[in-house]
GUNUNU-292241 format. One record per residue: residue in one letter; x, y, z of N, C-alpha, C in turn. Coordinates in steps of 0.05 Angstrom, whole numbers, padded with zeros to 5 digits, always signed. Example, Ala and Ser with C-alpha at 12.3 -4.5 7.8 and 13.67 -1.06 7.14 Angstrom:
BEGIN
A+00264-00114+00156+00246-00090+00156+00264-00066+00156
S+00257-00045+00142+00273-00021+00143+00258+00001+00157
This chain:
BEGIN
M+00152+00516-00170+00149+00487-00171+00126+00480-00188
V+00130+00462-00207+00108+00453-00225+00098+00427-00215
T+00072+00425-00212+00060+00400-00203+00059+00381-00227
S+00068+00356-00223+00069+00337-00245+00041+00330-00255
T+00041+00322-00281+00016+00313-00292+00004+00290-00277
D+00021+00272-00267+00011+00249-00252-00004+00257-00227
I+00007+00276-00212-00006+00285-00188-00032+00299-00194
R-00033+00315-00216-00058+00328-00223-00079+00307-00230
K-00071+00286-00244-00090+00265-00250-00100+00251-00225
Q-00082+00247-00206-00089+00234-00181-00109+00252-00165
I-00104+00278-00165-00122+00296-00152-00150+00295-00164
G-00151+00293-00191-00177+00291-00204-00193+00266-00195
Q-00179+00245-00189-00192+00220-00179-00206+00224-00152
L-00199+00245-00138-00210+00250-00112-00235+00267-00112
F-00245+00273-00136-00269+00290-00139-00292+00273-00150
L-00315+00276-00137-00340+00263-00146-00361+00285-00150
V-00369+00290-00174-00384+00314-00180-00409+00308-00196
G-00432+00320-00188-00457+00316-00203-00460+00336-00225
F-00482+00333-00240-00488+00351-00263-00518+00351-00267
D-00527+00370-00282-00556+00373-00287-00563+00362-00315
G-00585+00346-00316-00594+00338-00343-00595+00308-00346
L-00610+00299-00366-00614+00271-00372-00592+00260-00391
T-00576+00278-00402-00553+00270-00418-00529+00286-00407
V-00505+00279-00416-00481+00292-00405-00477+00319-00419
P-00477+00341-00403-00471+00367-00416-00443+00368-00428
A-00440+00382-00449-00414+00384-00462-00393+00394-00443
S-00400+00413-00426-00380+00424-00407-00371+00403-00387
F-00390+00385-00379-00383+00364-00360-00365+00343-00373
K-00370+00337-00398-00352+00318-00412-00324+00330-00414
T-00322+00356-00420-00296+00369-00420-00282+00367-00394
A-00297+00371-00372-00286+00370-00345-00276+00342-00338
I-00291+00322-00346-00283+00294-00341-00255+00289-00352
Q-00251+00298-00377-00226+00293-00391-00204+00312-00381
K-00210+00337-00376-00190+00356-00368-00179+00350-00341
F-00196+00342-00322-00188+00339-00295-00186+00310-00286
N-00190+00291-00305-00188+00263-00299-00207+00256-00275
L-00232+00264-00278-00252+00263-00257-00255+00234-00246
G-00256+00232-00220-00259+00205-00207-00287+00193-00210
G-00308+00210-00208-00334+00199-00210-00356+00220-00210
T-00381+00210-00211-00404+00228-00211-00426+00216-00193
I-00447+00231-00190-00469+00223-00173-00496+00230-00187
Y-00514+00210-00187-00540+00215-00199-00560+00225-00178
F-00576+00245-00187-00599+00255-00171-00624+00252-00187
K-00647+00259-00176-00672+00257-00191-00671+00273-00217
R-00656+00294-00217-00654+00311-00241-00641+00296-00265
N-00628+00273-00259-00615+00257-00279-00631+00233-00288
V-00655+00229-00276-00669+00204-00279-00696+00208-00294
E-00699+00193-00315-00725+00192-00329-00736+00164-00331
S-00719+00144-00338-00727+00117-00342-00703+00099-00341
P-00707+00072-00338-00684+00054-00337-00667+00056-00363
V-00679+00057-00386-00664+00058-00411-00649+00084-00412
Q-00661+00106-00405-00647+00132-00405-00623+00131-00387
L-00626+00120-00362-00604+00119-00343-00581+00101-00353
A-00588+00078-00365-00568+00061-00376-00553+00074-00399
T-00568+00089-00415-00555+00104-00437-00537+00125-00426
L-00545+00138-00404-00529+00159-00392-00503+00147-00381
T-00505+00124-00368-00481+00111-00357-00462+00102-00380
N-00474+00091-00401-00457+00084-00425-00442+00108-00435
E-00457+00131-00437-00445+00155-00447-00421+00164-00429
L-00426+00163-00403-00405+00171-00384-00380+00153-00385
Q-00385+00127-00385-00363+00108-00383-00349+00103-00409
L-00364+00104-00431-00352+00096-00457-00346+00119-00476
D-00360+00142-00473-00356+00164-00491-00341+00188-00479
C-00344+00192-00453-00333+00216-00440-00305+00212-00429
R-00299+00188-00420-00272+00183-00408-00251+00183-00430
L-00228+00192-00424-00205+00187-00441-00198+00157-00438
K-00187+00146-00459-00183+00117-00460-00164+00107-00439
D-00145+00124-00431-00125+00115-00411-00133+00122-00382
S-00158+00133-00379-00168+00140-00352-00183+00116-00340
P-00182+00113-00314-00197+00091-00301-00227+00096-00304
P-00243+00075-00301-00272+00078-00302-00281+00098-00280
L-00304+00110-00285-00316+00129-00266-00330+00114-00244
I-00329+00126-00220-00348+00118-00199-00375+00130-00208
I-00396+00114-00209-00423+00123-00214-00438+00118-00189
S-00446+00139-00175-00458+00136-00148-00486+00148-00147
I-00499+00142-00125-00526+00151-00120-00532+00151-00090
D-00549+00168-00081-00560+00167-00054-00587+00152-00056
H-00587+00127-00050-00612+00111-00053-00615+00093-00029
E-00632+00103-00010-00636+00089+00015-00663+00075+00017
G-00682+00082+00000-00710+00076+00005-00722+00098+00021
G-00749+00098+00023-00763+00119+00038-00760+00146+00026
K-00753+00166+00042-00753+00193+00032-00728+00200+00016
V-00708+00183+00018-00684+00188+00001-00684+00166-00021
D-00699+00171-00042-00704+00151-00063-00704+00167-00089
R-00683+00162-00106-00680+00178-00130-00695+00165-00154
L-00707+00142-00150-00717+00126-00173-00747+00122-00171
S-00761+00125-00194-00790+00121-00195-00796+00095-00210
P-00820+00084-00207-00827+00060-00222-00821+00063-00252
P-00811+00042-00266-00813+00014-00258-00792+00004-00238
F-00774+00021-00228-00757+00013-00206-00774+00007-00182
T-00765-00013-00166-00780-00020-00142-00778+00003-00121
R-00800+00011-00110-00800+00032-00089-00801+00018-00062
F-00781+00023-00046-00779+00011-00019-00785+00032+00002
A-00798+00023+00024-00801+00041+00047-00773+00045+00059
G-00772+00064+00079-00746+00072+00090-00734+00051+00109
M-00709+00057+00117-00695+00038+00134-00706+00036+00162
D-00723+00056+00170-00736+00054+00196-00755+00030+00195
H-00768+00024+00172-00785+00001+00170-00769-00025+00173
V-00746-00026+00160-00729-00049+00161-00720-00054+00190
G-00713-00032+00204-00705-00034+00232-00727-00045+00250
E-00752-00036+00245-00774-00046+00261-00779-00076+00257
I-00775-00085+00233-00778-00114+00228-00756-00130+00243
G-00732-00119+00242-00711-00130+00258-00698-00156+00249
S-00701-00162+00223-00689-00187+00213-00664-00181+00197
P-00640-00190+00206-00616-00185+00189-00618-00198+00162
K-00632-00221+00160-00634-00234+00134-00651-00217+00115
L-00673-00205+00125-00689-00187+00109-00672-00163+00101
A-00656-00152+00119-00639-00130+00113-00620-00137+00090
F-00609-00161+00091-00591-00170+00070-00605-00170+00043
H-00629-00181+00042-00644-00183+00017-00654-00156+00008
F-00660-00138+00026-00666-00110+00019-00642-00097+00005
G-00618-00100+00017-00594-00089+00004-00588-00103-00023
L-00593-00129-00024-00587-00144-00049-00606-00135-00071
A-00632-00131-00065-00651-00122-00085-00645-00094-00095
I-00639-00076-00076-00632-00049-00084-00607-00049-00102
G-00587-00065-00093-00562-00066-00108-00565-00077-00136
K-00582-00098-00139-00586-00110-00165-00598-00089-00184
E-00617-00073-00174-00629-00053-00192-00610-00030-00198
L-00594-00023-00179-00574-00002-00185-00553-00011-00204
E-00543-00035-00199-00522-00047-00216-00531-00050-00245
A-00557-00054-00248-00568-00058-00275-00562-00034-00294
F-00562-00010-00283-00557+00013-00300-00530+00026-00293
G-00512+00010-00281-00484+00019-00280-00475+00033-00255
V-00493+00035-00235-00484+00047-00210-00465+00028-00196
N-00443+00038-00185-00424+00021-00170-00420+00029-00141
I-00432+00051-00133-00432+00059-00104-00459+00070-00097
D-00470+00060-00074-00494+00071-00063-00487+00084-00036
F-00494+00109-00032-00488+00122-00007-00509+00113+00014
A-00507+00089+00022-00525+00076+00041-00509+00052+00052
P-00517+00042+00075-00539+00051+00092-00532+00073+00111
V-00554+00087+00120-00551+00105+00143-00547+00088+00168
V-00525+00093+00183-00521+00078+00207-00522+00096+00232
D-00532+00121+00228-00536+00138+00251-00557+00126+00270
V-00552+00129+00296-00570+00119+00316-00589+00142+00324
L-00615+00139+00320-00634+00161+00324-00639+00165+00353
T-00620+00178+00367-00623+00184+00396-00640+00209+00401
N-00644+00225+00380-00661+00249+00382-00685+00245+00363
P-00708+00238+00373-00731+00233+00355-00740+00257+00339
K-00732+00281+00348-00739+00306+00334-00718+00314+00313
N-00699+00296+00308-00678+00302+00288-00691+00307+00261
P-00687+00330+00249-00701+00337+00224-00690+00323+00199
I-00666+00312+00201-00653+00302+00177-00650+00271+00177
I-00648+00259+00202-00643+00231+00204-00669+00215+00210
A-00688+00228+00223-00713+00214+00229-00726+00202+00204
G-00734+00177+00205-00745+00163+00181-00724+00150+00164
R-00698+00157+00169-00677+00145+00152-00660+00126+00169
A-00660+00129+00195-00644+00111+00212-00660+00085+00218
F-00646+00064+00223-00659+00038+00229-00672+00039+00256
S-00660+00053+00275-00670+00049+00303-00657+00070+00321
S-00667+00071+00346-00654+00086+00367-00636+00067+00383
N-00636+00042+00376-00620+00021+00389-00595+00016+00373
P-00571+00021+00384-00547+00018+00367-00542-00011+00358
E-00550-00031+00373-00546-00059+00365-00564-00065+00341
V-00589-00055+00341-00607-00059+00318-00595-00046+00294
C-00586-00021+00297-00574-00006+00275-00550-00022+00263
A-00534-00033+00281-00510-00048+00272-00518-00073+00256
K-00536-00089+00267-00544-00113+00253-00558-00108+00227
M-00576-00089+00226-00590-00083+00201-00571-00071+00180
A-00554-00052+00189-00536-00040+00170-00516-00060+00159
S-00507-00078+00175-00489-00099+00165-00503-00116+00144
G-00528-00123+00148-00543-00138+00128-00546-00124+00102
V-00553-00098+00104-00557-00082+00079-00530-00079+00065
C-00509-00074+00080-00482-00072+00068-00474-00097+00053
R-00478-00120+00066-00470-00145+00053-00487-00151+00028
G-00513-00144+00029-00530-00148+00006-00522-00130-00017
L-00517-00104-00012-00508-00086-00033-00483-00096-00046
Q-00463-00103-00029-00437-00110-00040-00437-00137-00054
K-00455-00155-00046-00457-00180-00061-00469-00175-00088
S-00485-00154-00091-00497-00148-00117-00477-00134-00136
G-00454-00126-00125-00434-00112-00141-00434-00082-00138
V-00447-00072-00117-00449-00043-00111-00436-00038-00084
G-00416-00020-00084-00403-00014-00058-00422+00001-00040
A-00422-00006-00014-00438+00008+00006-00421+00029+00020
V-00435+00051+00029-00421+00072+00044-00438+00078+00069
A-00426+00074+00092-00440+00079+00118-00438+00109+00123
K-00460+00120+00134-00460+00149+00139-00477+00155+00164
H-00471+00176+00180-00452+00198+00175-00434+00199+00199
F-00408+00194+00196-00389+00192+00218-00382+00220+00229
P-00381+00224+00255-00382+00204+00277-00410+00200+00289
G-00431+00207+00274-00458+00202+00283-00475+00228+00281
H-00497+00226+00266-00514+00250+00261-00541+00246+00274
G-00544+00226+00291-00570+00219+00302-00580+00235+00325
D-00562+00252+00337-00569+00267+00361-00571+00297+00356
T-00573+00304+00330-00574+00333+00324-00602+00344+00323
N-00604+00370+00327-00630+00384+00325-00633+00399+00298
E-00612+00399+00282-00612+00416+00258-00603+00400+00234
D-00610+00411+00211-00604+00398+00185-00579+00410+00173
S-00558+00394+00169-00533+00404+00159-00534+00413+00130
H-00556+00407+00116-00560+00419+00089-00564+00449+00092
L-00574+00458+00116-00582+00486+00119-00564+00501+00139
T-00552+00488+00158-00536+00501+00178-00515+00482+00189
L-00498+00491+00206-00477+00473+00218-00485+00464+00246
P-00495+00440+00248-00504+00430+00275-00480+00427+00294
V-00486+00430+00320-00466+00427+00341-00477+00407+00361
V-00461+00387+00368-00468+00368+00389-00444+00367+00409
D-00449+00355+00432-00428+00353+00452-00430+00326+00466
K-00420+00305+00453-00421+00279+00465-00392+00269+00469
S-00387+00259+00492-00360+00250+00498-00352+00226+00481
L-00326+00221+00479-00317+00197+00464-00328+00172+00477
E-00330+00172+00504-00341+00148+00518-00370+00143+00511
D-00386+00165+00509-00414+00162+00501-00416+00152+00472
L-00399+00163+00455-00399+00154+00427-00392+00125+00424
E-00373+00116+00440-00365+00087+00439-00388+00069+00447
Q-00405+00078+00465-00427+00062+00475-00451+00062+00457
I-00453+00082+00439-00477+00085+00422-00469+00088+00393
E-00460+00112+00385-00456+00118+00357-00436+00101+00342
F-00414+00093+00356-00393+00078+00343-00400+00049+00339
I-00419+00038+00353-00426+00010+00351-00433+00002+00322
P-00451+00016+00308-00456+00009+00280-00432+00013+00262
F-00417+00034+00267-00393+00038+00249-00373+00016+00252
R-00368+00007+00277-00350-00015+00281-00360-00040+00267
R-00386-00045+00269-00397-00069+00255-00394-00067+00225
M-00398-00043+00214-00395-00039+00185-00366-00043+00176
I-00347-00035+00193-00319-00039+00186-00313-00069+00185
R-00324-00084+00205-00320-00113+00205-00334-00126+00181
S-00355-00114+00172-00370-00124+00148-00357-00116+00122
R-00334-00103+00124-00318-00095+00101-00332-00075+00083
V-00346-00056+00095-00359-00035+00080-00337-00020+00064
E-00344-00012+00040-00325+00001+00022-00320+00030+00028
G-00339+00043+00041-00335+00072+00047-00350+00081+00072
I-00340+00102+00083-00354+00116+00105-00355+00145+00098
M-00378+00157+00102-00383+00186+00096-00382+00202+00122
T-00369+00225+00121-00368+00242+00144-00393+00259+00147
A-00397+00269+00172-00419+00287+00178-00409+00315+00179
H-00425+00334+00169-00419+00362+00171-00430+00372+00198
I-00419+00362+00220-00427+00371+00247-00402+00376+00264
I-00405+00394+00283-00384+00398+00303-00391+00382+00328
N-00373+00366+00337-00376+00353+00363-00355+00365+00381
K-00363+00382+00400-00345+00398+00416-00325+00380+00432
S-00334+00356+00440-00317+00339+00455-00294+00327+00439
L-00299+00323+00413-00279+00311+00395-00261+00332+00382
D-00273+00354+00373-00259+00376+00361-00276+00401+00364
P-00269+00419+00382-00287+00442+00387-00287+00462+00365
D-00269+00460+00346-00266+00481+00325-00276+00473+00298
L-00274+00447+00291-00279+00439+00263-00300+00418+00260
P-00317+00419+00239-00336+00398+00233-00320+00372+00226
A-00333+00350+00229-00320+00324+00225-00306+00322+00198
T-00320+00332+00177-00309+00331+00150-00282+00344+00147
L-00277+00364+00164-00252+00380+00162-00233+00375+00185
S-00238+00354+00201-00224+00350+00226-00204+00327+00225
P-00178+00332+00226-00159+00310+00228-00163+00294+00253
K-00171+00306+00275-00175+00292+00300-00196+00270+00297
I-00218+00277+00282-00240+00258+00279-00234+00237+00257
I-00223+00245+00235-00219+00226+00213-00193+00210+00217
N-00171+00223+00221-00146+00209+00224-00142+00195+00251
D-00148+00211+00272-00142+00200+00299-00163+00179+00307
I-00189+00185+00302-00210+00167+00311-00217+00146+00290
L-00226+00155+00267-00236+00136+00247-00213+00118+00236
R-00191+00130+00229-00169+00114+00218-00153+00099+00239
T-00145+00112+00260-00127+00100+00280-00142+00083+00300
Q-00163+00095+00312-00177+00081+00334-00195+00059+00323
L-00211+00066+00302-00230+00046+00291-00217+00030+00269
R-00194+00037+00260-00178+00022+00241-00192+00018+00214
F-00205+00039+00205-00217+00039+00178-00197+00047+00157
Q-00193+00030+00137-00172+00035+00118-00182+00039+00089
K-00208+00039+00085-00218+00043+00058-00226+00072+00053
I-00245+00078+00036-00249+00105+00027-00266+00121+00047
V-00256+00145+00054-00271+00164+00069-00282+00185+00049
F-00309+00187+00048-00322+00207+00031-00330+00231+00048
S-00326+00255+00038-00339+00278+00050-00368+00277+00043
D-00385+00288+00060-00412+00294+00051-00410+00317+00030
D-00432+00324+00018-00432+00344-00004-00420+00370+00007
L-00399+00379-00005-00385+00404+00004-00400+00429-00004
E-00422+00426-00019-00438+00450-00026-00461+00454-00006
M-00464+00436+00013-00484+00439+00034-00477+00464+00051
K-00498+00477+00061-00493+00503+00075-00476+00501+00100
A-00476+00477+00113-00460+00473+00137-00431+00480+00131
I-00422+00474+00107-00394+00479+00099-00393+00505+00083
A-00410+00508+00063-00409+00530+00044-00412+00557+00058
D-00429+00559+00079-00434+00584+00092-00413+00591+00113
N-00395+00572+00119-00376+00577+00140-00347+00575+00131
Y-00342+00565+00108-00315+00562+00097-00315+00569+00068
G-00293+00580+00058-00291+00584+00029-00289+00557+00015
A-00299+00556-00009-00299+00530-00024-00271+00519-00028
E-00252+00537-00034-00224+00527-00037-00212+00519-00011
E-00217+00535+00010-00206+00528+00037-00217+00501+00046
A-00243+00497+00043-00256+00473+00052-00245+00448+00038
A-00240+00450+00012-00229+00427-00003-00201+00419+00008
V-00184+00439+00012-00157+00434+00022-00159+00422+00050
M-00176+00433+00067-00178+00424+00095-00189+00395+00096
A-00208+00389+00078-00219+00362+00078-00198+00341+00071
I-00181+00347+00051-00159+00329+00044-00139+00327+00066
Q-00132+00350+00078-00113+00350+00101-00124+00333+00124
A-00151+00334+00128-00163+00320+00150-00163+00290+00146
G-00162+00281+00121-00163+00252+00115-00184+00243+00097
C-00201+00261+00086-00221+00252+00066-00206+00243+00041
D-00216+00222+00028-00205+00211+00003-00220+00222-00021
I-00246+00225-00019-00262+00234-00042-00280+00257-00032
L-00279+00279-00047-00295+00303-00042-00320+00302-00060
I-00343+00305-00048-00369+00304-00063-00379+00332-00068
Y-00387+00338-00092-00400+00363-00100-00425+00357-00116
R-00447+00369-00107-00472+00366-00123-00468+00376-00151
G-00453+00397-00154-00445+00406-00181-00464+00427-00192
D-00480+00440-00176-00498+00461-00187-00484+00483-00202
P-00460+00493-00192-00446+00513-00207-00428+00502-00229
G-00428+00476-00233-00410+00463-00252-00387+00450-00237
F-00367+00442-00252-00344+00429-00240-00330+00448-00221
P-00322+00439-00197-00310+00457-00177-00280+00462-00183
E-00275+00477-00204-00247+00481-00213-00231+00495-00191
G-00243+00514-00177-00229+00529-00156-00219+00510-00134
P-00236+00493-00123-00226+00474-00103-00204+00455-00114
Y-00208+00446-00139-00188+00429-00151-00160+00443-00152
E-00160+00467-00162-00135+00482-00165-00124+00489-00138
A-00141+00493-00118-00131+00499-00091-00116+00475-00080
I-00125+00451-00085-00111+00427-00076-00084+00424-00091
V-00084+00430-00117-00059+00430-00133-00039+00449-00121
K-00049+00473-00114-00031+00493-00103-00021+00485-00075
A-00038+00472-00059-00030+00463-00033-00008+00442-00035
V-00009+00426-00056+00013+00406-00061+00038+00421-00069
Q+00035+00441-00086+00059+00456-00095+00072+00470-00071
D+00055+00480-00052+00065+00495-00029+00072+00477-00006
R+00069+00451-00010+00076+00430+00009+00059+00432+00034
K+00035+00442+00031+00015+00441+00053+00001+00414+00053
I+00001+00401+00030-00008+00373+00027+00014+00358+00013
S+00022+00336+00024+00044+00321+00012+00035+00305-00013
K+00053+00300-00031+00046+00282-00053+00038+00254-00044
E+00051+00245-00022+00045+00219-00012+00016+00218-00001
R+00007+00240+00010-00021+00241+00020-00041+00238-00004
I-00035+00251-00026-00052+00248-00050-00051+00220-00061
E-00027+00209-00061-00023+00182-00073-00038+00161-00057
V-00038+00164-00030-00053+00144-00014-00082+00144-00020
S-00095+00168-00022-00123+00170-00028-00129+00160-00057
A-00112+00168-00075-00116+00159-00103-00114+00129-00105
Q-00097+00117-00090-00094+00087-00091-00119+00074-00079
R-00130+00086-00058-00155+00075-00047-00177+00075-00068
V-00179+00097-00083-00199+00100-00104-00194+00079-00126
I-00170+00075-00134-00163+00056-00155-00169+00027-00145
N-00163+00022-00120-00169-00005-00109-00199-00010-00110
F-00215+00010-00103-00244+00006-00105-00252+00000-00133
K-00242+00016-00152-00250+00013-00180-00241-00015-00191
K-00219-00025-00182-00211-00052-00191-00231-00073-00182
A-00242-00068-00158-00261-00088-00147-00289-00085-00158
Y-00298-00060-00164-00326-00056-00171-00330-00043-00199
A-00310-00034-00212-00314-00021-00238-00292-00028-00258
S-00281-00052-00256-00259-00059-00273-00267-00069-00300
H-00291-00078-00303-00300-00090-00329-00323-00073-00340
V-00316-00049-00349-00337-00032-00360-00343-00040-00389
K-00368-00046-00394-00376-00053-00421-00404-00042-00425
P-00413-00039-00450-00439-00027-00455-00461-00042-00441
I-00479-00027-00428-00503-00039-00415-00523-00046-00437
E-00532-00071-00437-00551-00079-00457-00580-00073-00448
M-00594-00057-00463-00621-00048-00455-00640-00071-00451
A-00637-00092-00467-00655-00115-00465-00653-00129-00438
Q-00630-00126-00424-00626-00139-00399-00639-00125-00375
L-00647-00099-00379-00656-00084-00357-00681-00095-00344
E-00700-00105-00361-00725-00115-00350-00722-00140-00334
K-00699-00153-00336-00693-00177-00321-00682-00171-00293
K-00677-00146-00288-00664-00138-00263-00679-00117-00247
I-00698-00103-00260-00711-00080-00248-00741-00085-00244
G-00751-00079-00220-00779-00082-00214-00788-00111-00215
L-00771-00129-00206-00778-00158-00207-00800-00165-00187
P-00816-00186-00193-00838-00193-00175-00828-00198-00147
E-00805-00212-00143-00795-00217-00116-00787-00192-00102
H-00778-00172-00117-00771-00146-00105-00796-00132-00096
R-00818-00134-00111-00843-00121-00103-00855-00134-00079
V-00853-00161-00077-00862-00175-00054-00847-00166-00029
L-00821-00164-00032-00805-00155-00009-00812-00126-00002
A-00815-00109-00021-00822-00081-00016-00849-00078-00002
E-00869-00094-00010-00895-00093+00002-00894-00102+00031
A-00878-00123+00037-00876-00132+00064-00862-00112+00082
I-00841-00099+00071-00827-00079+00087-00845-00055+00092
A-00861-00048+00073-00880-00026+00077-00900-00032+00099
K-00906-00057+00102-00925-00066+00124-00910-00073+00150
K-00883-00070+00149-00866-00076+00172-00869-00105+00181
E-00868-00123+00161-00870-00152+00167-00853-00168+00149
L-00847-00193+00156-00832-00211+00139-00850-00221+00117
P-00839-00224+00092-00855-00237+00071-00861-00266+00080
Q-00886-00274+00075-00895-00301+00083-00878-00323+00070
G-00864-00339+00087-00849-00361+00077-00826-00354+00058
W-00818-00329+00057-00800-00320+00037-00771-00330+00042
F-00764-00333+00067-00736-00340+00073-00732-00369+00080
E-00752-00385+00078-00750-00413+00087-00728-00428+00074
D-00725-00424+00047-00704-00439+00032-00682-00421+00023
S-00683-00395+00030-00663-00377+00020-00638-00376+00038
K-00616-00373+00026-00590-00370+00041-00576-00345+00032
E-00563-00332+00050-00547-00308+00043-00523-00317+00027
């Protein structure tokens, strides 16, 4: 059985892959075109200055894509605090724990709006934020300092504000990490954490922010590389049909994009083969697979999914549903790709009002008189 060109192109849309360098490597440009790549992700290794980043985005969107391919998702992990890929003149914000302590949904909205405006200026259309994990374990090595609060209602209100601000700026928000990473003792970048919380407990704590985010029309939800024995004793959430299809899709009724967390993290890479994990993630219900891209484009996982379709382990309809979700997002957030004008960057990045907001958040207080006349 030969897999059609259309299905191969659709499978390519389900991959989001990073690369090393301040310009696009020739091998990555080739991969974009050969595999009809869905998108990429910026890290600090890709960032030098606003002009360099805008030039990089122009290169990716205008020079690397084949003319009949859809625009690329250009994504970033940019939360503020310790997950901050951008240096001055970009505005530096304190972490979401500061926003949570202030407790103002309106401030959270303007925080998301300011971050979104600066990201949109150089062509980012997805931010993997906000973190909506409820910090129920203060010794959590990966979520502490990134979560809004240990109170699920505070997390829900603040996350909703940030989501609405980001998306009003033209940048899709992604809530993370489902079904909740706030009660772990270990870092999934390094190992596979295990928790054991009942569905009833999750409903009362961890799911409250996710439900609010779904009502706020968040564009994406990212899975956690953790095993929850009560939900699925065998598989981490990223690879679990029980968690993604049965709970997130059916019970919580989320119908937009499910992103895997980075499949090169040790929680997955040390426990599953790269090809096996990619197939399992799609079978479980993930729409987009993320790869940091240190070894280059993950051709093995891509071909494994192609073979799984050929062998009818994954249906063509399953691929088509995910590919359509990706295209729907791109129509909303990346449909009008045009060259970024360098002269416009200074009008959007490091603005005085953004610095005022950042200084207030750093002090865990509302800016004096800042919201009196402002409306969301």
